[in-house]
Backbone bond lengths (Angstrom), bond angles and torsions (degrees), N, CA, C in turn:
res aa  C-N    CA-C-N  psi(-1)  N-CA   C-N-CA  omega(-1)  CA-C   N-CA-C  phi
1 F - - - 1.460 - - 1.513 110.80 -
2 Y 1.342 116.99 -47.81 1.453 119.84 -177.67 1.523 111.11 -60.44
3 S 1.336 117.33 -39.70 1.462 120.03 -177.51 1.511 112.02 -66.03
4 S 1.329 118.49 -16.69 1.452 121.00 179.83 1.520 111.86 -74.43
5 F 1.342 117.08 -23.75 1.451 120.00 -173.33 1.529 112.88 -122.45
6 K 1.316 118.58 -23.44 1.455 120.81 -169.10 1.519 110.84 -84.84
7 P 1.361 118.30 125.33 1.464 120.75 176.39 1.511 110.66 -75.81
8 S 1.339 116.75 -178.61 1.454 121.06 -176.40 1.521 111.75 -63.23
9 Q 1.344 117.77 -32.88 1.449 119.96 174.90 1.519 108.66 -146.96
10 E 1.321 116.53 146.82 1.444 120.88 -178.83 1.523 109.44 -89.33
11 T 1.336 117.12 161.78 1.448 120.93 -176.08 1.524 111.36 -70.03
12 K 1.336 115.99 156.96 1.461 120.59 178.69 1.523 111.14 -61.55
13 E 1.354 115.31 -36.78 1.454 119.44 179.13 1.521 110.77 -61.03
14 E 1.325 117.77 -40.59 1.455 121.44 179.58 1.522 110.64 -68.31
15 D 1.330 117.42 -38.13 1.451 120.70 -179.05 1.530 111.69 -63.50
16 Q 1.357 117.02 -27.27 1.454 120.43 -177.09 1.525 111.93 -80.92
17 R 1.324 118.74 -14.66 1.458 121.18 178.38 1.526 109.89 -88.59
18 E 1.314 114.44 160.04 1.461 120.15 -179.25 1.521 109.27 -92.85
19 N 1.331 115.84 113.31 1.454 122.22 177.53 1.519 107.88 -128.62
20 V 1.321 116.52 137.72 1.456 121.27 -176.88 1.525 109.30 -119.77
21 D 1.342 116.09 122.52 1.452 122.29 176.19 1.522 108.18 -121.73
22 L 1.307 117.63 108.33 1.458 122.56 179.17 1.521 108.18 -111.43
23 S 1.327 114.53 79.80 1.462 120.92 -178.49 1.518 110.19 57.05
24 L 1.323 120.31 -102.80 1.455 122.73 -175.57 1.526 113.35 -91.45
25 I 1.322 118.44 -9.84 1.465 122.57 -179.17 1.530 109.04 -109.96
26 F 1.334 117.57 136.02 1.463 120.94 -178.98 1.524 109.62 -146.35
27 W 1.335 115.59 155.07 1.456 121.64 172.68 1.518 108.97 -162.58
28 G 1.325 115.66 167.87 1.454 120.92 -179.53 1.511 110.67 168.61
29 K 1.355 114.95 -165.49 1.454 121.26 178.24 1.521 109.48 -132.74
30 G 1.339 115.36 143.90 1.449 120.80 176.34 1.512 111.13 -77.48
31 K 1.331 116.79 179.35 1.461 120.77 -175.75 1.526 112.60 -68.46
32 H 1.341 117.75 -16.93 1.460 121.03 175.93 1.529 112.08 -99.24
33 G 1.322 117.38 9.33 1.457 121.21 177.40 1.509 114.52 88.07
34 D 1.324 118.24 2.55 1.468 120.95 179.47 1.527 109.91 -76.19
35 S 1.314 116.37 132.98 1.463 121.51 -178.60 1.521 111.16 -78.90
36 Y 1.320 115.25 153.45 1.454 121.40 174.27 1.517 108.47 -148.56
37 G 1.325 116.15 169.50 1.455 120.39 177.77 1.512 110.65 170.11
38 G 1.335 115.22 178.47 1.448 119.02 179.24 1.507 111.98 167.65
39 V 1.318 114.67 178.72 1.457 123.08 177.35 1.520 107.67 -128.41
40 F 1.311 115.46 116.03 1.464 120.41 -178.91 1.527 110.01 -82.82
41 P 1.353 119.10 137.58 1.468 129.25 3.99 1.517 113.78 -98.94
42 F 1.349 117.61 16.53 1.467 119.72 -171.37 1.519 112.67 -73.74
43 G 1.306 118.50 -42.82 1.452 120.36 179.13 1.509 111.17 173.92
44 G 1.333 115.66 154.00 1.445 118.67 178.57 1.512 111.90 169.41
45 L 1.334 113.64 176.45 1.454 121.30 -177.93 1.521 109.18 -143.14
46 F 1.332 116.89 129.55 1.456 123.40 169.90 1.526 108.44 -102.93
47 R 1.320 117.11 143.87 1.455 121.86 171.99 1.524 108.72 -124.28
48 D 1.328 115.66 129.81 1.469 121.68 176.65 1.525 111.64 53.14
49 R 1.317 116.03 45.95 1.453 121.89 176.27 1.516 109.44 -125.04
50 F 1.345 115.28 151.60 1.466 122.06 174.84 1.532 111.99 55.39
51 D 1.338 115.47 36.34 1.470 122.16 177.63 1.519 112.84 65.49
52 R 1.329 118.31 25.06 1.459 122.91 178.00 1.528 108.89 -128.08
53 D 1.343 116.40 149.57 1.460 119.89 178.06 1.526 110.97 -71.12
54 E 1.338 116.14 -43.56 1.465 120.48 177.85 1.522 109.61 -145.94
55 I 1.318 116.28 143.98 1.456 123.31 169.30 1.526 106.76 -134.05
56 Q 1.302 116.06 116.75 1.461 121.83 -179.63 1.527 108.75 -117.88
57 F 1.317 117.70 139.46 1.461 119.91 179.57 1.526 110.44 -144.25
58 V 1.320 115.03 151.00 1.460 123.47 175.42 1.519 106.99 -137.57
59 L 1.322 116.69 120.97 1.471 122.08 -179.64 1.529 110.65 48.81
60 W 1.347 115.39 51.38 1.459 120.42 -177.96 1.526 110.17 -56.83
61 P 1.362 118.82 135.22 1.462 128.68 11.23 1.527 115.57 -93.51
62 L 1.339 117.80 21.23 1.460 119.53 -178.46 1.523 111.45 -62.59
63 Y 1.336 117.29 -46.17 1.464 120.45 -177.90 1.516 110.03 -146.94
64 S 1.336 115.64 136.55 1.455 121.42 171.53 1.513 109.45 -151.87
65 R 1.331 115.66 150.56 1.467 122.51 179.79 1.514 108.54 -133.02
66 I 1.335 116.28 131.95 1.463 122.14 -177.71 1.509 108.68 -122.18
67 L 1.334 116.48 130.39 1.456 122.59 177.84 1.523 108.69 -117.67
68 E 1.329 116.30 123.98 1.460 122.77 179.85 1.521 107.63 -134.11
69 G 1.347 116.95 96.94 1.453 120.37 -172.17 1.514 109.67 64.79
70 E 1.339 116.50 -125.40 1.461 121.01 178.33 1.525 112.26 -90.07
71 I 1.315 116.85 -2.16 1.463 121.02 -174.72 1.530 109.69 -93.31
72 E 1.313 116.31 125.52 1.463 122.12 -179.35 1.524 109.33 -121.65
73 T 1.331 115.92 133.09 1.460 121.82 179.38 1.523 108.99 -128.69
74 V 1.325 115.76 131.40 1.459 122.03 176.71 1.517 108.26 -112.96
75 H 1.340 116.08 129.29 1.466 122.43 177.15 1.525 109.16 -111.56
76 V 1.301 116.06 135.48 1.465 122.67 172.15 1.519 107.28 -124.10
77 L 1.332 115.17 124.95 1.468 120.59 -174.69 1.533 109.93 53.31
78 W 1.350 115.42 54.14 1.465 121.01 -179.52 1.523 109.79 -49.85
79 P 1.370 117.96 135.04 1.467 128.36 5.19 1.524 113.64 -99.50
80 I 1.321 119.39 23.58 1.467 120.28 -170.47 1.527 112.43 -74.90
81 F 1.333 118.08 -55.12 1.456 120.51 -175.88 1.529 109.85 -113.31
82 S 1.345 116.24 136.95 1.460 120.22 173.76 1.517 109.69 -152.54
83 L 1.340 114.98 154.37 1.457 122.32 178.28 1.523 107.55 -141.11
84 T 1.356 116.89 130.29 1.458 122.74 -176.76 1.520 109.60 -125.23
85 W 1.362 116.57 140.25 1.454 120.99 177.22 1.525 109.24 -155.93
86 G 1.336 115.02 163.68 1.461 121.31 176.75 1.515 112.73 96.13
87 G 1.360 115.35 157.39 1.449 120.10 176.00 1.513 113.62 61.94
88 M 1.328 118.61 34.38 1.469 124.32 -178.67 1.524 111.80 62.73
89 R 1.332 116.94 21.47 1.459 121.45 177.38 1.519 109.68 -125.17
90 S 1.325 116.05 141.94 1.457 120.69 177.41 1.520 108.65 -148.84
91 G 1.326 116.14 153.79 1.446 119.39 178.82 1.514 111.84 175.21
92 F 1.314 114.72 169.04 1.461 121.08 175.46 1.522 107.77 -157.62
93 R 1.321 116.03 164.06 1.462 119.54 175.30 1.521 110.14 -152.50
94 I 1.318 113.67 147.46 1.464 123.21 168.15 1.518 104.62 -125.81
95 W 1.321 114.82 86.82 1.461 121.16 -170.82 1.531 110.79 -78.58
96 P 1.367 117.72 138.13 1.464 129.06 5.29 1.524 113.49 -98.55
97 F 1.336 118.90 19.77 1.460 120.42 -170.98 1.525 113.16 -81.91
98 Y 1.338 117.18 -47.69 1.462 118.64 -175.40 1.525 109.88 -161.29
99 G 1.334 115.92 146.08 1.451 120.77 174.95 1.515 110.55 -164.01
100 Q 1.318 116.30 155.41 1.456 120.50 177.27 1.525 109.94 -150.27
101 E 1.340 114.65 153.45 1.457 121.11 178.70 1.516 108.32 -146.65
102 K 1.338 116.52 139.87 1.459 121.74 -176.91 1.517 109.87 -135.20
103 Q 1.328 115.48 133.33 1.458 122.41 176.80 1.526 107.49 -121.97
104 E 1.326 117.34 127.70 1.450 121.88 177.66 1.517 109.87 -105.35
105 G 1.348 116.43 168.13 1.454 120.69 179.26 1.512 112.26 76.55
106 E 1.339 115.96 -144.67 1.468 121.05 -178.66 1.527 110.36 -64.45
107 G 1.340 115.90 133.78 1.456 120.31 -177.58 1.511 113.20 71.35
108 A 1.329 117.51 28.51 1.463 121.43 -174.67 1.530 111.72 -61.25
109 Y 1.325 115.08 139.56 1.460 121.47 176.88 1.516 109.42 -155.33
110 Q 1.321 114.78 168.75 1.461 122.20 174.48 1.522 108.03 -143.81
111 K 1.332 117.91 128.09 1.458 122.89 -177.20 1.523 109.87 -129.13
112 T 1.325 115.68 139.96 1.456 121.72 176.85 1.525 109.10 -141.64
113 F 1.323 117.55 136.72 1.462 120.27 172.65 1.527 108.99 -128.12
114 F 1.325 114.98 153.75 1.460 120.08 173.57 1.518 108.32 -145.21
115 L 1.315 115.41 140.02 1.470 122.04 -176.44 1.517 110.35 47.59
116 W 1.346 115.84 53.22 1.460 122.28 -178.29 1.529 110.30 -51.89
117 P 1.367 118.17 135.64 1.466 129.16 3.76 1.521 113.50 -97.29
118 I 1.316 120.12 26.96 1.467 121.20 -174.85 1.523 111.96 -78.11
119 G 1.325 118.07 -52.55 1.448 121.47 -173.40 1.513 113.27 -109.63
120 Y 1.341 116.47 134.90 1.459 120.78 -177.96 1.521 109.11 -152.37
121 Y 1.333 116.61 133.70 1.463 122.07 176.97 1.518 108.46 -134.12
122 Q 1.335 116.68 132.31 1.459 120.22 -176.83 1.522 110.68 -144.42
123 Q 1.316 115.86 137.70 1.453 123.42 168.14 1.524 107.51 -121.76
124 K 1.329 117.70 122.23 1.454 120.78 -179.92 1.527 110.15 -131.02
125 Y 1.344 115.36 170.79 1.469 122.89 -174.10 1.530 110.44 58.32
126 L 1.336 117.64 35.18 1.458 121.25 -176.95 1.521 112.37 -69.69
127 D 1.321 117.82 -15.67 1.464 121.54 178.44 1.525 111.66 -93.79
128 T 1.333 118.40 11.81 1.458 122.67 -178.91 1.527 109.56 -120.19
129 D 1.340 115.32 177.30 1.461 120.93 177.72 1.529 112.15 -84.64
130 N 1.335 116.30 -0.43 1.461 119.70 -177.63 1.530 110.60 -133.46
131 P 1.340 117.61 66.23 1.475 119.20 178.41 1.523 110.69 -67.91
132 K 1.321 115.63 156.46 1.459 121.37 -178.16 1.523 109.01 -128.39
133 T 1.338 115.60 134.01 1.464 122.21 -179.67 1.521 109.54 -116.50
134 S 1.327 116.46 131.77 1.461 121.97 179.30 1.526 108.95 -126.10
135 F 1.326 114.99 140.47 1.459 120.74 176.72 1.524 108.39 -140.68
136 Y 1.335 116.37 125.42 1.466 121.66 -179.87 1.523 109.18 -122.50
137 L 1.295 115.84 130.23 1.459 122.71 166.46 1.522 104.69 -124.85
138 F 1.312 114.19 77.50 1.455 122.51 -164.83 1.533 111.65 -76.85
139 P 1.379 116.42 136.73 1.464 129.70 -1.04 1.523 113.05 -97.38
140 L 1.332 118.45 17.03 1.458 120.32 -174.09 1.525 112.83 -73.84
141 Y 1.340 117.14 -39.66 1.459 119.24 -171.24 1.523 110.12 -152.53
142 V 1.339 115.95 136.27 1.460 123.20 175.76 1.516 107.97 -134.05
143 S 1.337 116.91 132.87 1.455 121.16 179.19 1.520 109.46 -137.41
144 E 1.352 116.55 132.20 1.456 122.85 174.60 1.522 107.77 -134.13
145 E 1.336 116.56 122.69 1.461 120.61 -174.25 1.520 111.02 -134.48
146 S 1.337 115.38 141.35 1.453 123.38 170.70 1.519 107.18 -146.28
147 S 1.340 116.87 -177.42 1.459 119.33 -179.34 1.518 112.27 -66.24
148 N 1.353 117.55 -20.61 1.459 121.19 -177.55 1.524 113.34 -109.26
149 E 1.335 117.56 -31.46 1.461 120.75 -172.45 1.531 111.55 -121.09
150 N 1.307 114.47 150.86 1.460 120.78 175.65 1.523 108.11 -144.96
151 K 1.330 116.05 120.96 1.463 120.90 -178.98 1.520 108.88 -129.75
152 K 1.325 115.59 131.02 1.460 120.87 175.61 1.528 108.78 -134.46
153 I 1.333 115.60 134.83 1.464 122.02 -179.76 1.517 108.23 -129.90
154 F 1.308 115.83 129.20 1.461 122.16 175.84 1.526 108.82 -112.87
155 L 1.325 115.85 135.13 1.471 121.06 -178.02 1.523 109.98 50.67
156 W 1.333 115.12 59.14 1.460 122.22 -177.67 1.523 110.65 -45.14
157 P 1.374 117.25 135.82 1.468 128.92 1.88 1.524 113.11 -101.84
158 F 1.316 120.22 25.36 1.461 121.38 -164.32 1.527 115.21 -82.72
159 F 1.329 119.55 -43.30 1.460 120.45 -171.82 1.527 109.37 -117.41
160 N 1.350 115.93 105.49 1.456 122.15 -172.09 1.525 110.89 -119.41
161 F 1.344 115.73 138.16 1.459 122.09 175.80 1.533 107.38 -132.25
162 Y 1.330 116.23 125.61 1.464 120.05 -174.54 1.520 109.85 -138.82
163 T 1.333 117.14 132.25 1.456 121.88 175.34 1.529 109.50 -132.23
164 E 1.335 115.27 146.39 1.462 122.58 176.42 1.523 107.31 -134.18
165 K 1.327 116.92 116.03 1.457 121.54 -171.28 1.527 112.64 -69.32
166 N 1.328 117.74 -36.29 1.463 120.31 -174.67 1.522 112.38 -58.09
167 F 1.329 117.94 -34.56 1.463 122.04 -177.74 1.534 111.88 -115.55
168 N 1.345 116.12 15.71 1.464 119.82 -177.76 1.524 111.04 48.24
169 Y 1.320 115.40 43.30 1.477 121.18 -173.46 1.527 110.15 -96.73
170 F 1.313 114.60 137.78 1.466 121.07 177.69 1.526 108.62 -138.41
171 Q 1.328 116.07 135.93 1.470 120.86 179.26 1.517 109.38 -141.58
172 V 1.344 115.25 138.71 1.454 120.32 176.91 1.523 108.80 -135.66
173 D 1.314 116.81 135.68 1.474 123.35 173.27 1.526 105.78 -116.72
174 F 1.344 116.01 121.26 1.471 117.83 -169.26 1.530 111.13 -152.01
175 P 1.323 119.56 81.72 1.470 126.92 -4.37 1.534 110.34 -96.34
176 W 1.329 115.46 154.42 1.449 121.66 173.81 1.528 108.87 -70.33
177 P 1.348 119.12 139.71 1.464 129.13 -0.63 1.530 112.64 -98.44
178 I 1.315 119.17 18.56 1.472 120.96 -171.94 1.525 111.79 -77.95
179 I 1.332 117.42 -51.78 1.457 120.82 -176.07 1.530 109.31 -118.44
180 Q 1.341 115.54 131.08 1.456 120.59 176.72 1.531 109.18 -143.63
181 Y 1.337 114.82 138.29 1.464 120.24 173.85 1.521 107.71 -135.81
182 A 1.348 116.63 134.18 1.459 121.35 -179.35 1.522 108.98 -144.36
183 R 1.318 115.80 143.85 1.463 121.42 175.83 1.522 108.43 -149.58
184 G 1.355 114.63 150.46 1.452 121.56 178.32 1.507 109.56 -164.48
185 E 1.333 115.83 -173.03 1.455 119.47 -178.26 1.528 112.37 -60.13
186 N 1.324 117.58 -36.77 1.459 120.86 -175.05 1.524 112.56 -126.75
187 A 1.326 117.85 20.60 1.464 118.90 -175.26 1.517 110.77 -150.12
188 L 1.329 113.73 150.76 1.455 121.27 174.76 1.519 107.44 -150.35
189 A 1.332 117.32 135.41 1.464 120.34 -178.04 1.514 109.50 -148.49
190 F 1.341 113.58 147.08 1.459 120.35 175.69 1.522 108.07 -150.24
191 K 1.330 115.65 138.52 1.460 119.49 -178.45 1.516 108.98 -142.89
192 L 1.327 115.35 132.94 1.464 122.58 173.47 1.527 106.37 -139.39
193 L 1.339 114.47 87.95 1.468 119.86 -175.53 1.524 110.27 -75.72
194 P 1.361 117.21 142.46 1.464 128.05 0.50 1.520 113.08 -94.95
195 L 1.342 119.65 19.83 1.461 121.68 -171.53 1.521 113.66 -84.15
196 I 1.339 118.09 -44.28 1.461 119.66 -173.10 1.507 110.78 -153.12
197 S 1.340 115.28 148.94 1.459 121.88 173.29 1.532 107.25 -145.18
198 Y 1.334 116.90 125.56 1.448 122.09 -175.76 1.513 108.87 -134.80
199 R 1.342 116.65 135.30 1.468 120.64 178.40 1.520 109.23 -148.11
200 K 1.322 118.11 131.89 1.453 123.96 -179.19 1.535 108.61 -133.03
201 V 1.330 116.07 125.20 1.456 122.23 177.19 1.525 107.79 -127.21
202 D 1.338 118.19 121.46 1.456 121.30 -172.19 1.517 113.94 -63.50
203 D 1.345 117.18 -38.93 1.461 118.01 -175.42 1.517 112.19 -101.06
């Protein structure tokens, strides 16, 4: 349960508060002095722990609710069903069959998966002049595109095609890692393993 919510390290503010975790029993106070506690997995509430404002659970993994700022997520039979809303973010999932999440405003993105981990579609940096679109049908096909870069992989990781417009750069691996050819404004490379490997970079 803890590994589902706890990041690699907790904040300094959290470390300065008194929180008690005795295996399955826990209690403490949030940063505003509100008490919390519970007995895992039967029921309980965390406040200002694990980088979340609130984490509430009942008969985990049957039901849990996570509050992070204005964003609220409810899990039922975690990780199978979830619903997210608030803070210009919305989403749901029925794992591993289908799920989607959308963020509007600053840091806008849109993510969709199907038959996880096979299918994945993502648009990010939508609030910038250089949005990026990714599509994975793993391992058959991978595509990542933006106004500057274009990457396509067939039968990952063997057949790769990559272009970067800013430096007129082009690279192909056919198949990786045996054959590679690359050229650009300041670079040239060719590889035919195990016979030859050549790389030249002007600067």
